[in-house]
C-alpha positions in Angstrom: 122.6 103.9 73.9 119.5 101.5 74.1 115.7 101.5 74.3 113.8 98.4 75.1 109.1 98.6 74.9 107.2 96.5 76.2 104.1 95.4 77.1 101.7 93.3 79.0 98.1 92.2 79.6 96.8 90.0 82.4 93.4 89.1 83.1 91.6 86.4 86.1 89.0 86.7 88.5 88.9 87.7 92.0 86.7 85.6 94.4 84.4 86.2 97.0 83.2 84.5 100.1 85.5 81.6 99.5 85.1 80.3 103.2 82.0 81.2 103.8 82.5 82.6 106.9 81.4 86.4 106.3 77.9 85.1 104.7 77.4 81.7 105.5 74.2 82.0 103.2 75.7 83.1 100.2 77.6 81.3 97.8 81.1 81.4 96.5 81.3 84.6 94.1 83.9 85.0 90.8 84.1 88.3 89.1 86.8 89.4 86.4 89.5 91.7 86.5 92.3 92.9 84.0 95.5 94.8 84.3 96.9 96.1 81.0 100.0 98.7 80.4 103.1 99.4 79.3 107.0 99.7 80.2 109.9 101.2 78.8 114.1 101.8 79.7 116.1 104.4 77.9 120.1 104.4 78.8 122.6 106.8 77.7 126.1 106.8 78.7 125.6 107.2 82.6 121.9 108.6 82.1 118.8 105.7 82.2 115.1 106.6 82.1 112.7 103.5 82.9 108.9 103.2 83.8 106.0 101.6 84.2 102.2 102.7 83.1 99.0 100.4 84.3 95.4 100.5 83.7 93.0 98.0 85.8 89.9 97.1 85.8 87.9 95.1 88.8 84.3 94.2 88.3 82.9 94.4 91.4 80.1 92.9 93.2 78.0 94.0 96.5 75.8 91.4 98.9 71.9 91.6 99.1 70.2 92.9 102.1 68.9 89.0 103.1 73.0 88.5 103.0 72.1 84.8 100.7 73.2 86.7 97.2 75.2 89.1 95.4 74.1 92.2 93.0 76.6 94.2 90.4 78.1 97.4 92.3 80.4 100.0 89.9 83.3 99.0 88.6 86.8 99.7 90.2 88.9 101.2 87.6 92.7 102.9 88.3 95.6 103.9 86.5 98.9 105.0 87.3 102.9 103.8 87.1 105.9 105.1 88.0 108.9 106.9 86.1 112.8 106.7 87.6 115.9 108.3 86.6 119.3 107.1 87.5 122.6 109.3 86.9 125.7 107.4 87.4 128.0 110.3 89.2 130.5 108.0 90.1 131.1 104.6 88.8 129.9 103.9 92.8 127.9 106.7 92.8 124.2 107.1 91.5 121.8 109.3 91.9 118.0 108.6 91.5 114.9 110.4 91.3 111.1 108.5 90.7 107.9 109.4 90.7 104.8 107.2 91.4 101.4 107.7 90.9 98.3 106.4 90.9 95.1 107.5 89.7 92.0 106.0 91.7 88.7 107.9 91.9 87.2 105.0 93.9 89.7 105.7 96.9 89.0 109.9 96.5 85.2 108.7 97.2 86.1 106.2 100.0 87.6 109.1 101.6 91.2 107.2 101.2 93.2 109.6 99.9 93.0 113.7 99.6 92.8 113.8 95.9 91.8 111.1 93.2 95.6 111.0 92.2 97.9 109.5 94.8 101.8 110.3 94.5 104.9 110.0 95.7 108.3 111.7 94.8 111.9 110.2 95.8 115.5 111.7 94.9 117.8 109.5 96.5 121.3 108.2 96.2 123.2 105.2 95.8 126.4 104.3 96.8 128.5 100.8 95.9 130.6 100.1 98.5 131.4 96.9 96.9 130.5 95.0 94.4 128.1 92.9 96.3 126.8 95.8 98.7 125.2 98.7 97.9 123.6 101.6 100.2 120.2 103.4 99.4 119.8 106.4 100.9 116.3 107.8 100.0 113.9 110.8 101.0 109.8 110.2 100.5 107.4 113.1 99.9 104.0 111.4 99.8 100.2 112.4 99.1 98.1 113.4 101.2 96.1 110.9 103.9 93.5 111.1 106.1 93.7 111.6 110.3 91.3 109.5 111.5 88.3 110.9 113.0 89.1 114.1 111.6 88.4 116.0 108.1 92.4 116.9 107.8 95.0 115.0 105.9 98.4 114.5 106.5 101.4 113.6 104.4 103.7 110.5 105.7 107.3 111.9 104.3 110.1 109.3 104.9 113.8 109.0 104.6 114.9 105.2 103.6 117.9 104.0 104.6 118.9 100.3 103.8 121.8 97.8 102.3 121.5 95.0 99.6 123.8 92.3 100.5 124.0 89.8 97.2 126.5 87.1 98.2 
């Protein structure tokens, strides 16, 4: 049995108009961003649960009407993460459940998602064929995305088949 906890913080700056192709009369602009969050991993016998939570903040700029200077714009804030559980049914067969979520009001306001929260639920199986070969079978139920040119949304669900090979 084990429990690990962690945290992180990252900050930097985004660069706008670095090559001066989009706005030739405007200078290059830098504006700050940060990411902060935490992670955990819990293991008990054949069961494992782990995940990450993160908060992001990006300062934002917009070009003025003359396209030669920048004005402050509303910052973009979002949060999200994932949680995944694994259960070792046999030493060679692992059941997985994963939930991913992003809370982004800006994406909703820009029509990129059906709701302010985008999420995906993914159940699956992993089969260890050999010590260095693993097969992955996963179903993904995803959030609503817009159908271009309409007011409709669709859910691009999918099925993933994969093989991991390690030398």
